[in-house]
Every structure is written in C-alpha cells, then in structure tokens.
C-alpha positions in Angstrom: 4.4 -6.1 3.1 3.2 -3.6 0.1 2.6 -0.1 0.8 1.0 3.1 -1.3 3.4 3.0 -4.1 2.7 -1.2 -5.0 -0.2 -1.1 -4.2 -0.4 1.9 -6.6 1.5 1.1 -9.0 -1.1 -2.2 -9.5 -4.5 0.1 -9.3 -2.9 2.2 -12.5 -2.6 -1.1 -14.2 -5.8 -2.3 -13.1 -7.1 1.1 -14.3 -6.3 -0.1 -17.9 -7.8 -3.4 -18.1 -10.9 -4.5 -15.8 -13.2 -1.1 -16.3 -16.1 -2.5 -18.5 -15.4 -6.0 -17.9 -17.8 -8.4 -16.5 -17.4 -10.9 -13.8 -18.5 -14.4 -14.9 -17.6 -16.9 -12.8 -15.4 -16.8 -9.6 -13.8 -19.6 -7.9 -12.3 -19.5 -4.4 -9.5 -21.8 -3.5 -8.7 -20.5 -0.1 -12.0 -19.7 2.0 -9.5 -18.4 4.4 -8.9 -15.3 2.1 -12.5 -14.4 2.4 -13.5 -12.3 5.3 -16.9 -11.7 6.4 -18.5 -14.2 4.0 -18.5 -17.9 3.0 -16.9 -18.8 -0.7 -20.5 -19.3 -1.8 -21.4 -15.8 -0.6 -18.7 -13.8 -1.9 -19.0 -15.6 -5.2 -22.7 -14.8 -5.3 -21.9 -11.3 -5.1 -20.1 -10.7 -7.4 -20.8 -13.2 -10.6 -22.5 -10.9 -12.9 -21.4 -7.8 -11.5 -20.0 -5.0 -14.2 -16.6 -3.2 -12.6 -16.7 0.2 -13.5 -14.1 1.8 -11.9 -10.9 0.5 -9.8 -9.1 2.6 -6.9 -6.7 2.8 -4.4 -7.7 3.7 -0.8 -5.0 3.3 1.6 -3.2 0.4 1.2 -6.4 -1.6 -0.4 -7.9 -2.0 -3.8 -10.9 -0.9 -4.7 -13.3 -1.6 -7.1 -16.8 -0.4 -7.7 -19.2 -2.7 -8.9 -22.2 -0.6 -9.2 -23.3 -0.4 -6.2 -21.1 -2.9 -4.0 -17.6 -2.8 -3.6 -14.6 -5.4 -4.2 -12.0 -5.1 -1.8 -8.3 -6.4 -1.8 -5.6 -5.9 0.5 -2.7 -8.0 -0.4 -1.2 -8.7 2.9 2.5 -9.3 3.2 2.7 -11.2 -0.4 -0.4 -10.9 -2.0 -0.7 -11.0 -5.9 -3.9 -9.8 -8.2 -2.6 -10.2 -11.8 -4.6 -10.7 -14.9 -3.9 -13.5 -17.4 -5.3 -15.3 -19.9 -7.7 -17.9 -19.7 -6.6 -21.3 -19.7 -2.7 -20.1 -18.7 -1.9 -22.2 -15.7 1.6 -21.2 -14.3 -0.3 -19.9 -11.2 0.9 -20.7 -8.0 -0.4 -20.0 -4.3 -3.9 -19.2 -5.8 -6.8 -18.2 -3.7 -9.1 -16.9 -5.8 -9.7 -16.8 -9.3 -12.5 -14.5 -11.3 -13.7 -15.2 -14.8 -14.0 -12.0 -16.4 -15.4 -12.0 -19.7 -13.3 -12.0 -23.4 -11.1 -14.6 -22.3 -9.1 -12.9 -19.2 -9.0 -13.5 -15.7 -8.2 -11.6 -12.6 -5.9 -14.0 -10.1 -5.0 -13.3 -6.1 -1.8 -15.3 -5.4 -0.9 -15.5 -1.8 1.9 -17.7 -0.5 1.3 -16.6 3.1 -2.5 -16.0 3.0 -2.0 -12.9 5.0 -4.0 -10.9 2.2 -8.0 -10.7 2.0 -10.8 -10.1 -0.2 -14.2 -8.7 0.9 -17.3 -7.1 -0.3 -19.1 -3.7 1.0 -21.8 -2.3 0.5 -22.6 1.4 -0.4 -23.2 2.3 3.6 -20.7 0.4 4.5 -18.0 1.2 2.5 -18.8 5.3 3.7 -18.3 4.0 7.5 -14.8 2.1 6.4 -13.7 4.5 4.4 -14.0 7.3 7.0 -12.4 5.4 9.8 -9.1 5.8 7.4 -6.4 8.3 7.8 -5.6 11.2 4.8 -4.0 10.4 2.1 -0.4 11.7 2.0 -0.2 12.0 -1.8 -4.2 14.4 -1.6 -4.6 18.2 -1.0 -5.9 17.3 2.5 -2.0 16.0 4.0 -0.8 19.7 4.6 1.3 21.5 6.8 -1.4 22.9 8.9 -3.4 19.3 9.2 -0.1 17.6 10.0 0.7 20.7 13.1 -2.6 20.2 14.4 -2.5 16.1 14.3 1.3 15.9 15.5 0.7 18.7 18.0 -1.8 16.2 20.2 0.5 13.2 20.2 4.1 12.4 21.8 4.5 9.2 19.7 7.9 9.0 17.9 7.6 10.7 14.3 8.3 7.5 12.4 5.8 5.7 14.4 3.0 7.9 14.0 3.4 7.9 10.0 2.8 4.2 10.2 -0.4 4.9 11.6 -2.7 4.0 9.3 -5.6 6.2 11.0 -3.5 9.2 10.7 -1.8 8.9 7.4 -2.5 6.1 5.4 -0.3 4.0 3.1 3.2 4.7 4.4 4.7 2.0 6.1 8.0 0.9 7.5 10.1 1.3 3.9 7.9 5.2 2.6 8.5 6.2 6.3 12.2 5.5 6.8 13.3 7.1 4.0 10.3 10.0 3.7 12.1 10.7 7.0 15.9 10.5 5.7 14.8 13.3 3.2 13.4 15.2 5.3 16.5 15.2 8.2 14.1 14.3 11.0 15.3 12.0 13.3 12.7 9.1 13.6 12.9 8.8 17.6 11.9 13.0 17.8 8.0 12.6 19.4 5.4 14.1 16.7 5.0 17.0 19.1 8.2 18.4 18.9 8.7 19.0 15.2 8.4 22.6 14.0 6.4 24.5 11.4 9.6 24.0 8.9 10.5 20.7 9.7 6.9 19.5 9.2 6.9 21.0 5.9 10.1 18.8 5.4 8.5 16.1 6.3 5.1 16.2 3.9 7.8 16.9 1.0 9.7 13.8 1.8 6.7 11.5 2.4 5.1 12.8 -1.2 8.6 13.1 -2.7 9.4 9.7 -2.3 5.7 7.9 -2.7 5.9 9.7 -6.0 9.4 8.5 -7.3 8.4 4.8 -6.1 5.1 5.1 -7.9 7.4 6.5 -10.9 9.6 3.5 -10.2 6.4 0.7 -9.9 7.3 -0.1 -6.3 9.7 -1.6 -4.5 10.7 -5.6 -4.4 12.8 -7.3 -2.2 11.3 -11.0 -2.2 7.4 -11.0 -3.4 5.8 -7.9 -4.6 5.0 -8.1 -8.4 2.4 -5.2 -10.2 -0.3 -6.2 -12.2 1.7 -7.6 -14.8 3.8 -10.0 -12.6 7.0 -8.2 -12.6 9.3 -6.5 -10.1 9.4 -2.6 -9.3 12.8 -0.9 -9.9 12.9 1.6 -6.4 14.7 -0.9 -4.4 18.3 0.2 -6.2 17.1 4.1 -5.2 16.9 3.4 -1.2 19.1 6.0 0.6 18.9 4.4 3.7 16.3 1.2 4.2 17.9 -2.0 4.6 20.8 -0.5 4.7 22.6 -1.0 7.9 25.9 -0.1 8.0 26.8 1.2 4.8 28.0 4.8 4.0 25.3 7.6 3.7 24.8 8.8 0.3 25.0 12.6 1.1 27.4 12.9 4.1 29.1 9.6 4.2 28.4 8.6 7.9 27.1 5.1 7.9 23.3 4.2 8.3 22.3 2.6 11.4 19.1 0.6 12.2 17.0 0.3 15.4 13.4 -0.8 16.3 10.3 1.3 17.0 7.2 -0.7 17.4 8.8 -4.1 16.5 9.6 -2.5 13.2 13.6 -1.8 11.6 13.9 1.9 11.2 17.2 3.1 8.9 18.1 6.2 9.5 21.3 8.4 9.0 22.1 10.2 12.6 24.3 12.7 10.5 22.1 13.8 8.2 18.8 13.8 10.3 18.2 15.5 13.8 
C-alpha cells in the first residue's frame, strides 16, 4: 500500500499539473470505487469545478474544488495519472476525469481497494480532526511523542502505524525508521526514554524525507503521477531483507509478525 512518501510524490506532481484546471466531465467505470455516493451523484459534484490546489493528508490525495474536496485513497494498487486525451494505454481503469486543455486525470486500480469520495467543508473539518499528527510537521515533537507514548503499552512499531496517532507511516517506513533510531520494534511505547523518542522522531522523519527525495518505494504496483517507479527500494536497510547481513553491523536481519504485518529489524543494532 502506498505510504506517505509515495502519496507525497504523486501530490507534488499533481500540484504542478492540476491547479487551475476545470473538470469538464467524469466517467466512472468501477462504481465500487466511489464511496458514499452513486456514480451520477459523484460526477455531478465534480463536473464544472475548478481544481484550486492538491495537497496530501495522511495517505490521501486531497483536491480543493472551492468549497468541496475530492479525496483519493490509493488502497493497495491504485494509480492516479495525468494523460493526454485520446491516449488509450490504460489498464484496470476505474474512473476518468476529463480536464480542459486536452488532459485527463485517470484512476487505475487492479485490486480495487482504493476509493474516491467528496467532502463538504464541514465534513472535511470533522474528518481531518480524527486523523493523527503528520510526522513531517512541526507538531511531531519529542514532547508530543512523550505524552502520547506514555499512555500506551502497544509495541512501538505498531504504535507508529496507528493512523489515529501518527499518519502516513506504514509497514515499510516504520521498520526503516526504527532501524535508524536503533530501537527494537517490540518495545512497548511507554518504555522509551526521551533520548530514544528523539531518535525515533529523527529516524522516521529522515527516512520519509529521503524516500520522498527518491520518489517513493516500488516493489510491484506503485507508480508516480508520470507512471514511473520510485527508486528508494535500493536504499532500504532492513525491510524485505530477512536473512541478509545488516549494512551497519554485519549481523543478520530478522523478520517477525506484529499485528498481522511483517516487521524487519536487526537485533544487534536495535535494542
């Protein structure tokens, strides 16, 4: 599933291409991708609207339409691409937004776990308020981490992936961030010292920033808004490297299951 760096990469691409464009038409090919509306109702809310901005909130792409917002969650295999009208190389197309000046915004999804929906200003405010802290924001501080973690005995890796606490950090970057922090992913969140929490904050922020710089991590499905793969997979230190030597200490990278998800770590480097 695309995590914060992948979604941020797509948003930055779209933010250069979409603001000022008008949605001239909407075609929904997979109605099950539309949340909380019929295809006709969804299309009616978008048709004729101008896209004012494109931002990211958590793992979601958010387009401001001037009063309402269009949100896109990519699920596990979703892709959001800008193409020229008439280029028909699309596969697994779920929805198509015709834009002015000969462009289309296309949503593709092989497994169809993604979703598209609209929110009014009031609904957006309520929805946004239920989400956790953005890890690249100024709110993600050691003081905040200390207060939030002090109330939880959940393993720190699982804790970081709770979107009601910290948004956008999924399986890949939780494992990588904790490796950089030198913190065992099995440690209960409330056992971390202030120094360890500072390393967790810095490790998570550093790995997210570097992944954005390299346009995300592609294993199978992720593509940016230009249809290209991310390049960060080659820089992963522990994720998906079970049994391989640690780049830092030469020990063996191990794998365990936490909350139904694979966690990768180096027992020698992480305590």
